[in-house]
C-alpha positions in Angstrom: -43.4 29.7 -18.2 -39.9 30.9 -18.5 -38.0 27.7 -17.7 -40.6 25.6 -19.6 -39.9 27.7 -22.9 -36.0 27.2 -22.1 -36.1 23.3 -22.1 -38.8 23.0 -25.0 -36.4 25.5 -27.2 -33.3 23.4 -25.9 -35.0 20.3 -26.6 -36.2 21.2 -30.0 -32.5 22.1 -30.9 -31.2 19.1 -29.8 -33.8 16.9 -31.6 -33.1 18.8 -34.6 -29.1 18.0 -34.3 -29.7 14.2 -33.5 -27.3 14.9 -30.3 -27.2 14.3 -26.6 -27.1 18.0 -24.7 -23.7 19.1 -24.5 -22.0 20.6 -21.1 -22.2 24.3 -22.1 -26.0 24.1 -23.1 -27.3 22.4 -20.0 -24.9 24.9 -18.0 -26.7 28.1 -20.3 -30.1 26.7 -19.5 -29.5 26.5 -15.7 -27.8 29.6 -15.9 -30.8 31.8 -17.6 -33.5 29.4 -15.4 -32.3 28.7 -12.0 -35.7 27.8 -10.9 -34.9 24.7 -12.8 -32.4 23.3 -10.2 -34.1 24.8 -7.6 -37.6 22.9 -8.5 -35.4 19.4 -8.6 -33.9 20.3 -5.0 -37.5 21.3 -3.5 -39.0 18.3 -4.7 -36.6 15.7 -3.9 -33.9 16.9 -1.6 -32.5 13.9 -0.3 -31.9 12.2 -3.6 -30.4 15.3 -5.1 -28.0 15.4 -2.3 -27.3 11.7 -3.0 -26.3 12.3 -6.1 -24.1 14.9 -5.5 -22.2 13.2 -2.7 -21.9 10.1 -5.0 -20.4 12.7 -7.6 -18.0 14.0 -5.3 -17.0 10.3 -4.0 -16.5 9.2 -7.8 -14.2 12.5 -8.2 -12.5 11.8 -4.9 -11.8 8.1 -6.3 -10.4 9.5 -9.9 -7.7 12.1 -8.2 -6.4 9.5 -5.7 -6.2 6.9 -8.6 -4.6 9.6 -10.5 -2.6 10.6 -7.9 -1.2 7.0 -7.2 -0.2 6.6 -11.0 1.6 9.8 -10.8 3.3 8.8 -7.7 4.2 5.4 -8.8 5.7 6.8 -12.0 7.4 8.9 -10.3 9.2 6.2 -7.8 10.0 4.2 -10.9 12.0 7.4 -12.5 13.7 7.6 -9.0 14.5 3.9 -8.8 16.7 5.1 -11.7 18.1 8.2 -10.5 17.9 7.9 -6.7 18.0 11.1 -4.4 21.1 10.9 -2.4 20.9 12.4 1.5 23.8 13.2 3.5 24.1 10.6 6.2 27.3 11.3 8.7 28.7 8.5 10.6 27.3 10.6 13.8 24.0 10.3 12.5 21.5 8.2 15.3 19.4 5.2 13.4 17.7 1.8 14.0 17.7 -1.2 12.4 21.2 -2.5 10.9 24.2 -0.3 9.7 25.6 -1.8 6.4 21.7 -2.9 5.6 21.0 -3.4 1.7 18.1 -1.0 2.4 18.4 2.5 4.1 15.0 4.5 4.8 15.5 8.4 5.7 12.8 9.6 7.6 12.2 13.4 8.0 10.0 13.7 10.4 8.1 16.0 13.7 7.8 14.9 17.2 4.2 16.8 17.2 3.0 15.2 14.1 -0.1 12.9 14.8 0.7 11.4 10.8 4.6 11.1 12.1 3.3 9.0 14.8 1.7 6.8 12.6 4.8 6.5 10.5 6.8 5.7 13.6 4.5 2.6 14.0 4.8 1.8 10.1 8.7 1.8 10.8 8.4 -0.3 13.6 7.1 -3.2 11.3 9.6 -2.5 8.8 12.2 -2.9 11.5 10.5 -6.5 12.3 9.5 -7.9 9.2 13.3 -6.8 7.4 15.3 -7.3 10.5 19.3 -7.4 9.4 18.2 -6.0 6.0 16.9 -2.2 6.8 18.6 0.7 8.8 16.3 3.9 9.5 17.9 7.2 9.9 16.0 9.8 11.6 15.9 13.2 10.2 14.4 16.4 11.6 11.6 18.4 9.8 10.0 20.3 12.3 7.2 22.2 11.4 7.2 24.9 13.9 4.2 27.2 12.4 2.1 24.7 13.7 3.8 22.3 15.9 5.3 25.1 18.3 6.6 21.7 20.6 8.3 20.0 17.7 11.5 22.2 17.5 12.5 21.4 21.4 11.9 17.8 20.4 14.4 17.7 17.7 16.8 19.6 19.5 16.6 17.6 22.2 17.1 14.3 20.3 20.0 15.5 18.7 21.7 16.6 21.7 21.1 13.3 22.9 22.6 11.5 20.0 25.4 13.4 20.7 26.1 11.3 23.8 24.5 8.4 22.6 23.3 7.1 19.5 21.1 4.3 21.4 19.3 6.3 23.8 18.5 9.0 21.4 16.6 6.0 19.4 14.7 5.3 22.7 14.4 8.7 23.1 12.7 9.1 19.6 10.2 5.8 20.2 9.3 6.8 23.8 8.3 10.5 22.4 6.0 9.1 19.5 4.7 6.3 21.7 3.7 8.9 24.7 2.6 11.4 22.1 -0.2 12.8 23.8 1.6 13.3 27.1 3.9 15.7 25.0 1.0 17.7 24.0 -0.6 18.2 27.7 2.7 18.8 29.3 4.7 20.4 26.8 8.5 21.1 26.8 9.2 19.7 30.1 8.0 16.4 28.9 11.4 16.1 26.6 13.7 16.3 29.6 11.7 13.8 31.7 12.2 11.9 28.5 15.9 12.3 28.4 16.1 11.1 32.1 14.4 8.1 31.6 16.6 6.8 28.6 19.6 7.5 30.6 20.9 10.4 28.9 22.8 13.0 30.9 19.8 15.9 31.0 21.8 19.1 32.2 24.4 18.7 29.2 21.7 17.6 26.8 20.2 20.6 27.4 23.3 22.8 26.8 24.1 20.9 23.5 20.4 21.5 22.8 21.0 25.1 22.8 24.1 25.0 20.9 25.2 25.6 17.5 26.1 22.3 16.8 22.5 20.8 17.1 21.0 24.0 15.4 23.2 23.4 12.3 22.2 20.1 12.3 18.5 20.7 12.6 18.6 23.2 10.0 20.6 20.9 7.4 17.7 17.9 7.8 15.2 20.7 7.0 16.6 22.2 3.9 17.2 18.7 2.7 14.2 17.2 2.7 12.7 20.6 1.4 15.5 20.3 -1.3 14.1 16.7 -1.7 9.8 17.8 -2.2 8.6 16.9 0.9 6.5 19.8 2.0 5.2 18.5 4.8 5.7 15.6 7.4 6.6 12.4 7.3 8.7 11.8 4.3 10.8 9.0 3.7 13.4 8.3 1.0 13.5 4.2 0.5 17.4 3.8 -1.2 16.8 7.1 -2.1 12.9 6.8 -3.8 10.6 9.2 -2.4 7.6 8.7 -0.3 5.5 11.1 0.7 3.4 10.9 3.5 2.0 8.6 6.3 1.9 5.9 4.0 0.7 2.2 5.4 2.9 -1.0 5.9 2.5 -2.4 2.7 3.4 0.5 0.2 6.9 0.2 2.1 6.7 -3.5 2.0 5.8 -3.8 -2.1 9.2 -1.1 -2.5 11.3 -2.7 -0.1 10.4 -6.2 -1.6 11.0 -4.9 -5.3 14.7 -3.5 -4.2 15.8 -6.5 -2.4 14.9 -8.8 -5.1 17.2 -6.8 -7.4 
């Protein structure tokens, strides 16, 4: 009777006011008469869950849409004032030196999303052959990926010997990431041997101060540019935060090349 009385009072008030029930009014009735909601759920729990799931899906879609709009606006601003990463002549890269598009990739060898991003970069290199240079930088998230930092160190150590071998090392590790997770750090030494690096020298350099400075500088730069996770990309100084599909890179690169 209490719930019926509450509903009746609310309905009377709304009829007099000539308006639809407001959210605060409905909330107040539900808080004072929780049995109303319980009754609805018990009567048709499946329908209730369907409504809740539909509402949750719509909310997610709205959030994703807003996020996409915000990201697009941020990119437009960065097009006017692009970020400027440090790219020394000693850095290994894939693609073509002096290309009109430079992509700086902040990545983590153990991150599954970075593996997906690696596949996307291969597509970019294939479509934009001669037009793109991709510089691989280190951003190992050590708190959740304990095998990432040893890979960063080994990559940079190999790059000190031979940039092309470092790129082959990176490609092989990402394409066999499951083996890394199974075998642990020794996997990096096996890959270094496969790509023809001097493994003994690479191990020594990987533990040295020069490599440590490179990796720490990469991480600091990525964080400075607002990358809180991996992968992160700067396309001619414009940010793409996350493992975006190839189509997003395509749109951005085409727009830049058109200029």
